[in-house]
FIFI-311167 format. One record per residue: residue number from 1; residue in one letter; chain; x, y, z of N, C-alpha, C in turn. Coordinates in nm, 3 decimals, always signed. Example, Ala and Ser with C-alpha at 12.3 -4.5 7.8 and 13.67 -1.06 7.14 Angstrom:
  tifi  gulo  kolpa      npx      npy      npz     capx     capy     capz      cpx      cpy      cpz
     1     A      A   +1.319   -0.569   +0.780   +1.230   -0.450   +0.780   +1.320   -0.330   +0.780
     2     S      A   +1.285   -0.225   +0.708   +1.367   -0.106   +0.714   +1.290   +0.003   +0.787
END
This chain:
  tifi  gulo  kolpa      npx      npy      npz     capx     capy     capz      cpx      cpy      cpz
     1     X      A   +0.092   -0.128   -0.001   -0.007   +0.004   +0.005   +0.078   +0.120   -0.002
     2     X      A   +0.191   +0.128   +0.084   +0.285   +0.282   +0.099   +0.348   +0.257   -0.039
     3     X      A   +0.398   +0.150   -0.094   +0.474   +0.166   -0.237   +0.402   +0.231   -0.306
     4     X      A   +0.261   +0.198   -0.324   +0.174   +0.253   -0.433   +0.141   +0.403   -0.400
     5     X      A   +0.126   +0.435   -0.279   +0.118   +0.575   -0.221   +0.234   +0.660   -0.252
     6     X      A   +0.355   +0.595   -0.242   +0.498   +0.659   -0.275   +0.491   +0.696   -0.443
     7     X      A   +0.467   +0.589   -0.512   +0.481   +0.590   -0.665   +0.376   +0.704   -0.708
     8     X      A   +0.242   +0.709   -0.654   +0.156   +0.800   -0.692   +0.185   +0.938   -0.656
     9     X      A   +0.230   +0.935   -0.554   +0.296   +1.083   -0.520   +0.405   +1.131   -0.572
    10     X      A   +0.525   +1.064   -0.610   +0.634   +1.088   -0.706   +0.567   +1.117   -0.843
    11     X      A   +0.453   +1.049   -0.899   +0.441   +1.094   -1.030   +0.340   +1.222   -1.026
    12     X      A   +0.259   +1.242   -0.937   +0.209   +1.354   -0.907   +0.301   +1.494   -0.896
    13     X      A   +0.413   +1.456   -0.803   +0.509   +1.556   -0.784   +0.575   +1.588   -0.948
    14     X      A   +0.600   +1.501   -1.016   +0.665   +1.524   -1.143   +0.590   +1.591   -1.235
    15     X      A   +0.438   +1.539   -1.228   +0.341   +1.601   -1.314   +0.317   +1.752   -1.295
    16     X      A   +0.335   +1.783   -1.164   +0.291   +1.925   -1.079   +0.406   +2.006   -1.140
    17     X      A   +0.543   +1.973   -1.131   +0.670   +2.034   -1.154   +0.636   +2.066   -1.317
    18     X      A   +0.612   +1.968   -1.401   +0.605   +1.966   -1.552   +0.499   +2.083   -1.577
    19     X      A   +0.387   +2.077   -1.513   +0.252   +2.183   -1.536   +0.297   +2.318   -1.479
    20     X      A   +0.368   +2.325   -1.384   +0.406   +2.460   -1.356   +0.496   +2.537   -1.430
    21     X      A   +0.596   +2.466   -1.484   +0.680   +2.502   -1.598   +0.616   +2.519   -1.702
    22     X      A   +0.537   +2.450   -1.741   +0.457   +2.446   -1.876   +0.385   +2.592   -1.863
    23     X      A   +0.297   +2.582   -1.748   +0.204   +2.719   -1.736   +0.298   +2.829   -1.731
    24     X      A   +0.408   +2.835   -1.674   +0.493   +2.967   -1.679   +0.536   +2.996   -1.827
    25     X      A   +0.561   +2.912   -1.879   +0.621   +2.920   -2.050   +0.522   +2.985   -2.107
    26     X      A   +0.358   +2.919   -2.098   +0.242   +2.958   -2.194   +0.219   +3.073   -2.131
    27     X      A   +0.231   +3.134   -2.007   +0.185   +3.268   -1.961   +0.292   +3.358   -2.037
    28     X      A   +0.422   +3.348   -2.024   +0.524   +3.424   -2.090   +0.486   +3.452   -2.243
    29     X      A   +0.452   +3.337   -2.302   +0.446   +3.341   -2.449   +0.319   +3.417   -2.499
    30     X      A   +0.200   +3.394   -2.400   +0.099   +3.480   -2.447   +0.095   +3.624   -2.388
    31     X      A   +0.199   +3.632   -2.307   +0.210   +3.810   -2.264   +0.298   +3.853   -2.374
    32     X      A   +0.365   +3.796   -2.426   +0.455   +3.840   -2.549   +0.381   +3.857   -2.657
    33     X      A   +0.278   +3.764   -2.693   +0.196   +3.774   -2.817   +0.116   +3.932   -2.755
    34     X      A   +0.053   +3.953   -2.660   -0.017   +4.075   -2.622   +0.050   +4.173   -2.652
    35     X      A   +0.160   +4.190   -2.600   +0.234   +4.303   -2.609   +0.272   +4.346   -2.771
    36     X      A   +0.309   +4.237   -2.844   +0.341   +4.240   -2.963   +0.196   +4.291   -3.055
    37     X      A   +0.103   +4.221   -3.018   -0.021   +4.274   -3.105   -0.090   +4.402   -3.079
    38     X      A   -0.069   +4.441   -2.920   -0.104   +4.567   -2.894   -0.016   +4.676   -2.944
    39     X      A   +0.110   +4.680   -2.957   +0.191   +4.790   -2.947   +0.251   +4.774   -3.108
    40     X      A   +0.229   +4.683   -3.150   +0.289   +4.670   -3.311   +0.194   +4.658   -3.405
    41     X      A   +0.088   +4.567   -3.380   -0.044   +4.562   -3.472   -0.160   +4.653   -3.463
    42     X      A   -0.146   +4.680   -3.318   -0.273   +4.773   -3.270   -0.399   +4.709   -3.231
    43     X      A   -0.403   +4.572   -3.224   -0.504   +4.504   -3.194   -0.510   +4.443   -3.060
    44     X      A   -0.602   +4.465   -2.958   -0.594   +4.435   -2.832   -0.652   +4.269   -2.844
    45     X      A   -0.600   +4.184   -2.729   -0.630   +4.059   -2.737   -0.685   +4.004   -2.592
    46     X      A   -0.794   +4.053   -2.542   -0.863   +4.049   -2.409   -0.876   +3.895   -2.372
    47     X      A   -0.906   +3.812   -2.468   -0.893   +3.647   -2.450   -0.768   +3.604   -2.396
    48     X      A   -0.660   +3.647   -2.445   -0.537   +3.617   -2.419   -0.521   +3.652   -2.274
    49     X      A   -0.549   +3.772   -2.258   -0.537   +3.811   -2.125   -0.605   +3.735   -1.994
    50     X      A   -0.751   +3.697   -2.053   -0.799   +3.591   -1.931   -0.748   +3.476   -1.930
    51     X      A   -0.685   +3.422   -2.040   -0.623   +3.314   -2.036   -0.503   +3.317   -1.945
    52     X      A   -0.416   +3.404   -1.965   -0.293   +3.402   -1.888   -0.357   +3.442   -1.733
    53     X      A   -0.449   +3.525   -1.726   -0.519   +3.516   -1.570   -0.531   +3.395   -1.502
    54     X      A   -0.592   +3.300   -1.592   -0.644   +3.175   -1.533   -0.515   +3.097   -1.536
    55     X      A   -0.427   +3.083   -1.616   -0.311   +2.996   -1.602   -0.238   +3.049   -1.513
    56     X      A   -0.226   +3.185   -1.467   -0.165   +3.227   -1.348   -0.216   +3.179   -1.214
    57     X      A   -0.333   +3.169   -1.223   -0.402   +3.137   -1.085   -0.373   +2.970   -1.076
    58     X      A   -0.381   +2.915   -1.168   -0.366   +2.784   -1.155   -0.234   +2.753   -1.111
    59     X      A   -0.126   +2.824   -1.195   +0.003   +2.809   -1.174   +0.046   +2.824   -1.004
    60     X      A   -0.003   +2.929   -0.940   -0.006   +2.966   -0.818   -0.046   +2.840   -0.736
    61     X      A   -0.169   +2.787   -0.758   -0.218   +2.685   -0.649   -0.152   +2.574   -0.672
    62     X      A   -0.126   +2.522   -0.801   -0.038   +2.395   -0.848   +0.074   +2.422   -0.775
    63     X      A   +0.161   +2.512   -0.788   +0.276   +2.523   -0.714   +0.278   +2.530   -0.580
    64     X      A   +0.188   +2.570   -0.521   +0.162   +2.580   -0.357   +0.146   +2.416   -0.331
    65     X      A   +0.051   +2.363   -0.388   +0.063   +2.212   -0.380   +0.184   +2.126   -0.379
    66     X      A   +0.280   +2.172   -0.491   +0.396   +2.111   -0.499   +0.489   +2.163   -0.376
    67     X      A   +0.477   +2.269   -0.319   +0.540   +2.331   -0.196   +0.508   +2.241   -0.077
    68     X      A   +0.358   +2.204   -0.077   +0.306   +2.129   +0.048   +0.367   +1.981   +0.038
    69     X      A   +0.411   +1.920   -0.075   +0.483   +1.806   -0.102   +0.602   +1.814   -0.037
    70     X      A   +0.676   +1.900   -0.070   +0.841   +1.938   -0.016   +0.835   +1.985   +0.124
    71     X      A   +0.701   +2.009   +0.185   +0.712   +2.076   +0.320   +0.784   +2.219   +0.318
    72     X      A   +0.739   +2.293   +0.213   +0.821   +2.418   +0.195   +0.696   +2.553   +0.203
    73     X      A   +0.569   +2.523   +0.200   +0.486   +2.616   +0.194   +0.479   +2.677   +0.342
    74     X      A   +0.463   +2.597   +0.428   +0.468   +2.621   +0.589   +0.597   +2.596   +0.629
    75     X      A   +0.709   +2.695   +0.666   +0.821   +2.642   +0.735   +0.841   +2.738   +0.876
    76     X      A   +0.879   +2.670   +0.955   +0.923   +2.742   +1.107   +1.075   +2.718   +1.129
    77     X      A   +1.129   +2.813   +1.043   +1.303   +2.782   +1.052   +1.345   +2.824   +1.172
    78     X      A   +1.309   +2.929   +1.243   +1.361   +2.972   +1.368   +1.355   +2.860   +1.490
    79     X      A   +1.268   +2.766   +1.477   +1.239   +2.669   +1.578   +1.355   +2.558   +1.533
    80     X      A   +1.392   +2.529   +1.421   +1.463   +2.414   +1.387   +1.603   +2.395   +1.456
    81     X      A   +1.629   +2.505   +1.467   +1.804   +2.517   +1.542   +1.779   +2.498   +1.700
    82     X      A   +1.672   +2.534   +1.757   +1.651   +2.519   +1.899   +1.588   +2.395   +1.956
    83     X      A   +1.527   +2.309   +1.858   +1.456   +2.193   +1.902   +1.545   +2.074   +1.855
    84     X      A   +1.520   +1.974   +1.956   +1.596   +1.838   +1.915   +1.516   +1.779   +1.804
    85     X      A   +1.577   +1.655   +1.716   +1.500   +1.605   +1.626   +1.361   +1.549   +1.654
    86     X      A   +1.357   +1.487   +1.763   +1.241   +1.434   +1.774   +1.113   +1.521   +1.806
    87     X      A   +1.133   +1.648   +1.900   +1.049   +1.721   +1.920   +1.023   +1.811   +1.767
    88     X      A   +1.107   +1.831   +1.708   +1.089   +1.896   +1.556   +1.011   +1.816   +1.460
    89     X      A   +1.021   +1.659   +1.488   +0.939   +1.592   +1.389   +0.770   +1.593   +1.423
    90     X      A   +0.785   +1.609   +1.578   +0.648   +1.616   +1.623   +0.585   +1.752   +1.581
    91     X      A   +0.675   +1.858   +1.595   +0.583   +1.982   +1.560   +0.574   +1.975   +1.390
    92     X      A   +0.641   +1.903   +1.296   +0.611   +1.878   +1.158   +0.480   +1.811   +1.159
    93     X      A   +0.460   +1.692   +1.235   +0.308   +1.638   +1.246   +0.201   +1.734   +1.274
    94     X      A   +0.219   +1.822   +1.371   +0.129   +1.909   +1.419   +0.084   +2.018   +1.301
    95     X      A   +0.195   +2.075   +1.236   +0.173   +2.162   +1.137   +0.112   +2.119   +1.014
    96     X      A   +0.135   +1.951   +0.980   +0.066   +1.901   +0.868   -0.080   +1.847   +0.898
    97     X      A   -0.108   +1.856   +1.042   -0.254   +1.823   +1.093   -0.346   +1.956   +1.075
    98     X      A   -0.253   +2.063   +1.134   -0.330   +2.205   +1.125   -0.366   +2.239   +0.973
    99     X      A   -0.245   +2.209   +0.881   -0.272   +2.232   +0.750   -0.372   +2.154   +0.705
   100     X      A   -0.391   +2.016   +0.716   -0.482   +1.937   +0.673   -0.630   +2.003   +0.728
   101     X      A   -0.652   +2.027   +0.811   -0.760   +2.085   +0.865   -0.791   +2.223   +0.798
   102     X      A   -0.704   +2.310   +0.772   -0.723   +2.412   +0.679   -0.761   +2.382   +0.555
   103     X      A   -0.695   +2.288   +0.489   -0.742   +2.242   +0.358   -0.873   +2.199   +0.332
   104     X      A   -0.902   +2.110   +0.439   -1.051   +2.075   +0.420   -1.148   +2.191   +0.439
   105     X      A   -1.117   +2.276   +0.508   -1.243   +2.398   +0.534   -1.214   +2.469   +0.390
   106     X      A   -1.092   +2.478   +0.343   -1.095   +2.563   +0.217   -1.166   +2.475   +0.089
   107     X      A   -1.162   +2.343   +0.112   -1.227   +2.278   +0.008   -1.373   +2.293   +0.013
   108     X      A   -1.422   +2.295   +0.127   -1.568   +2.332   +0.181   -1.630   +2.457   +0.117
   109     X      A   -1.548   +2.575   +0.177   -1.592   +2.682   +0.115   -1.561   +2.720   -0.025
   110     X      A   -1.441   +2.684   -0.081   -1.415   +2.681   -0.242   -1.526   +2.649   -0.317
   111     X      A   -1.571   +2.506   -0.272   -1.676   +2.450   -0.370   -1.833   +2.525   -0.320
   112     X      A   -1.848   +2.583   -0.223   -1.960   +2.673   -0.204   -1.942   +2.786   -0.311
   113     X      A   -1.814   +2.856   -0.315   -1.792   +2.989   -0.398   -1.813   +2.915   -0.531
   114     X      A   -1.763   +2.790   -0.573   -1.796   +2.762   -0.716   -1.930   +2.749   -0.750
   115     X      A   -2.014   +2.690   -0.662   -2.136   +2.683   -0.699   -2.212   +2.828   -0.725
   116     X      A   -2.188   +2.924   -0.626   -2.253   +3.074   -0.619   -2.181   +3.133   -0.768
   117     X      A   -2.046   +3.146   -0.793   -2.015   +3.190   -0.911   -2.031   +3.118   -1.053
   118     X      A   -2.049   +2.960   -1.030   -2.045   +2.905   -1.161   -2.125   +2.937   -1.266
   119     X      A   -2.229   +3.014   -1.236   -2.329   +3.085   -1.328   -2.250   +3.183   -1.408
   120     X      A   -2.143   +3.243   -1.354   -2.096   +3.352   -1.418   -2.002   +3.316   -1.550
   121     X      A   -1.982   +3.393   -1.646   -1.902   +3.367   -1.751   -1.812   +3.472   -1.794
   122     X      A   -1.680   +3.432   -1.799   -1.590   +3.526   -1.820   -1.588   +3.598   -1.952
   123     X      A   -1.597   +3.717   -1.965   -1.649   +3.804   -2.091   -1.573   +3.757   -2.203
   124     X      A   -1.420   +3.755   -2.205   -1.359   +3.762   -2.344   -1.360   +3.590   -2.374
   125     X      A   -1.337   +3.486   -2.296   -1.327   +3.378   -2.328   -1.449   +3.281   -2.328
   126     X      A   -1.542   +3.319   -2.249   -1.662   +3.248   -2.244   -1.652   +3.122   -2.148
   127     X      A   -1.543   +3.127   -2.040   -1.525   +3.027   -1.967   -1.593   +3.046   -1.856
   128     X      A   -1.660   +2.941   -1.782   -1.734   +2.968   -1.647   -1.627   +3.031   -1.554
   129     X      A   -1.653   +3.108   -1.455   -1.559   +3.117   -1.352   -1.550   +3.013   -1.267
   130     X      A   -1.634   +2.919   -1.264   -1.589   +2.791   -1.175   -1.457   +2.733   -1.205
   131     X      A   -1.419   +2.763   -1.331   -1.264   +2.710   -1.365   -1.158   +2.787   -1.287
   132     X      A   -1.186   +2.913   -1.267   -1.079   +2.982   -1.187   -1.075   +2.924   -1.060
   133     X      A   -1.187   +2.906   -1.002   -1.205   +2.889   -0.839   -1.196   +2.726   -0.840
   134     X      A   -1.191   +2.649   -0.921   -1.148   +2.520   -0.926   -1.015   +2.493   -0.891
   135     X      A   -0.905   +2.594   -0.915   -0.771   +2.566   -0.874   -0.778   +2.553   -0.721
   136     X      A   -0.861   +2.626   -0.651   -0.852   +2.613   -0.505   -0.884   +2.485   -0.447
   137     X      A   -0.971   +2.397   -0.528   -1.023   +2.279   -0.484   -0.904   +2.164   -0.505
   138     X      A   -0.855   +2.198   -0.648   -0.748   +2.100   -0.690   -0.618   +2.143   -0.577
   139     X      A   -0.568   +2.243   -0.545   -0.466   +2.257   -0.439   -0.496   +2.205   -0.307
   140     X      A   -0.626   +2.208   -0.273   -0.634   +2.136   -0.140   -0.643   +2.010   -0.157
   141     X      A   -0.706   +1.938   -0.243   -0.715   +1.787   -0.260   -0.573   +1.752   -0.276
   142     X      A   -0.464   +1.817   -0.361   -0.355   +1.764   -0.358   -0.276   +1.770   -0.233
   143     X      A   -0.297   +1.886   -0.171   -0.224   +1.916   -0.038   -0.238   +1.810   +0.063
   144     X      A   -0.368   +1.764   +0.068   -0.427   +1.693   +0.156   -0.371   +1.542   +0.138
   145     X      A   -0.363   +1.501   -0.016   -0.283   +1.386   -0.055   -0.150   +1.367   -0.016
   146     X      A   -0.079   +1.497   -0.034   +0.062   +1.500   +0.033   +0.097   +1.485   +0.156
   147     X      A   +0.000   +1.531   +0.245   +0.018   +1.524   +0.382   -0.022   +1.381   +0.420
   148     X      A   -0.107   +1.329   +0.366   -0.182   +1.188   +0.404   -0.031   +1.099   +0.374
   149     X      A   +0.033   +1.122   +0.248   +0.150   +1.048   +0.203   +0.266   +1.081   +0.294
   150     X      A   +0.280   +1.182   +0.351   +0.395   +1.214   +0.455   +0.360   +1.159   +0.591
   151     X      A   +0.227   +1.144   +0.620   +0.206   +1.069   +0.744   +0.221   +0.926   +0.742
   152     X      A   +0.173   +0.866   +0.633   +0.162   +0.721   +0.612   +0.314   +0.647   +0.573
   153     X      A   +0.401   +0.763   +0.531   +0.525   +0.684   +0.477   +0.626   +0.782   +0.566
   154     X      A   +0.660   +0.812   +0.698   +0.757   +0.906   +0.747   +0.893   +0.890   +0.711
   155     X      A   +0.936   +0.756   +0.701   +1.043   +0.719   +0.657   +1.102   +0.790   +0.519
   156     X      A   +1.029   +0.742   +0.440   +1.047   +0.775   +0.285   +1.037   +0.923   +0.265
   157     X      A   +0.931   +0.984   +0.336   +0.929   +1.106   +0.318   +1.048   +1.206   +0.398
   158     X      A   +1.098   +1.158   +0.509   +1.238   +1.241   +0.562   +1.343   +1.221   +0.483
   159     X      A   +1.340   +1.087   +0.410   +1.460   +1.069   +0.323   +1.442   +1.167   +0.190
   160     X      A   +1.323   +1.149   +0.143   +1.316   +1.264   +0.029   +1.345   +1.407   +0.046
   161     X      A   +1.286   +1.453   +0.173   +1.313   +1.593   +0.226   +1.440   +1.617   +0.256
   162     X      A   +1.540   +1.511   +0.311   +1.675   +1.537   +0.305   +1.756   +1.540   +0.199
   163     X      A   +1.725   +1.460   +0.078   +1.763   +1.451   -0.044   +1.741   +1.589   -0.088
   164     X      A   +1.611   +1.630   -0.109   +1.577   +1.764   -0.172   +1.670   +1.891   -0.089
   165     X      A   +1.666   +1.863   +0.039   +1.722   +2.003   +0.108   +1.874   +1.983   +0.068
   166     X      A   +1.923   +1.878   +0.052   +2.103   +1.862   +0.044   +2.113   +1.933   -0.110
   167     X      A   +2.024   +1.895   -0.185   +2.037   +1.954   -0.359   +2.027   +2.082   -0.343
   168     X      A   +1.921   +2.130   -0.271   +1.904   +2.285   -0.252   +2.013   +2.356   -0.203
   169     X      A   +2.080   +2.292   -0.095   +2.189   +2.358   -0.029   +2.299   +2.363   -0.136
   170     X      A   +2.320   +2.270   -0.200   +2.419   +2.247   -0.293   +2.420   +2.356   -0.417
   171     X      A   +2.281   +2.373   -0.448   +2.251   +2.473   -0.563   +2.286   +2.622   -0.511
   172     X      A   +2.257   +2.629   -0.369   +2.252   +2.757   -0.296   +2.427   +2.799   -0.300
   173     X      A   +2.502   +2.697   -0.263   +2.641   +2.725   -0.247   +2.715   +2.772   -0.375
   174     X      A   +2.657   +2.653   -0.501   +2.712   +2.696   -0.630   +2.684   +2.846   -0.684
   175     X      A   +2.561   +2.906   -0.636   +2.502   +3.014   -0.682   +2.583   +3.149   -0.611
   176     X      A   +2.606   +3.104   -0.479   +2.682   +3.199   -0.405   +2.849   +3.211   -0.464
   177     X      A   +2.900   +3.096   -0.497   +3.041   +3.098   -0.553   +3.028   +3.159   -0.665
   178     X      A   +2.938   +3.146   -0.760   +2.930   +3.221   -0.891   +2.909   +3.367   -0.873
   179     X      A   +2.835   +3.409   -0.782   +2.833   +3.551   -0.752   +2.953   +3.605   -0.708
   180     X      A   +3.019   +3.535   -0.609   +3.160   +3.607   -0.566   +3.252   +3.585   -0.658
   181     X      A   +3.275   +3.528   -0.775   +3.338   +3.497   -0.858   +3.305   +3.600   -0.969
   182     X      A   +3.200   +3.638   -1.004   +3.140   +3.749   -1.062   +3.172   +3.901   -0.996
   183     X      A   +3.175   +3.895   -0.872   +3.185   +4.031   -0.809   +3.349   +4.037   -0.774
   184     X      A   +3.435   +3.946   -0.785   +3.577   +3.953   -0.780   +3.635   +3.991   -0.932
   185     X      A   +3.573   +3.931   -1.041   +3.605   +3.986   -1.171   +3.542   +4.128   -1.222
   186     X      A   +3.449   +4.162   -1.158   +3.388   +4.306   -1.195   +3.491   +4.400   -1.091
   187     X      A   +3.540   +4.364   -0.979   +3.621   +4.455   -0.900   +3.763   +4.467   -0.963
   188     X      A   +3.828   +4.373   -1.054   +3.954   +4.367   -1.087   +3.931   +4.443   -1.223
END
């Protein structure tokens, strides 16, 4: 059971990473087309603006779900150095449970909001506004899945977090070295 949960979680993380990157690329391209069309052709493209807005909303919420999977959305760094490992692990469970309660409430209220505004249509694209608010439900559902995965597979989740943090620290060190080298070369 846990191996299936971990495989599904890894697949979702890969898919979310791909979708967030693809949405960011699509937004950049759509905005470039909008700028070109407005300033060089003289034609407004309100449909593209709405699609960009929709993609940005989905990118934000799907990216937030990805951050929940990596335990980076809600981080209490100043306690990390002051607590022993066992107490910090318990704090992580408390944070996960509090986040899960918040996400359940968010699903309930977002669903009500989707019903209320679901009848309204976006003027330029004709898309129902429920598409905009559906991102909140998707974020909450994915966040709950990742919290459940972390609670049911604590050892695997801890290894994954340690690997991710080590890669992040290495990337940060490389970036710092690159900045230092650039500063030295510009000073001389």
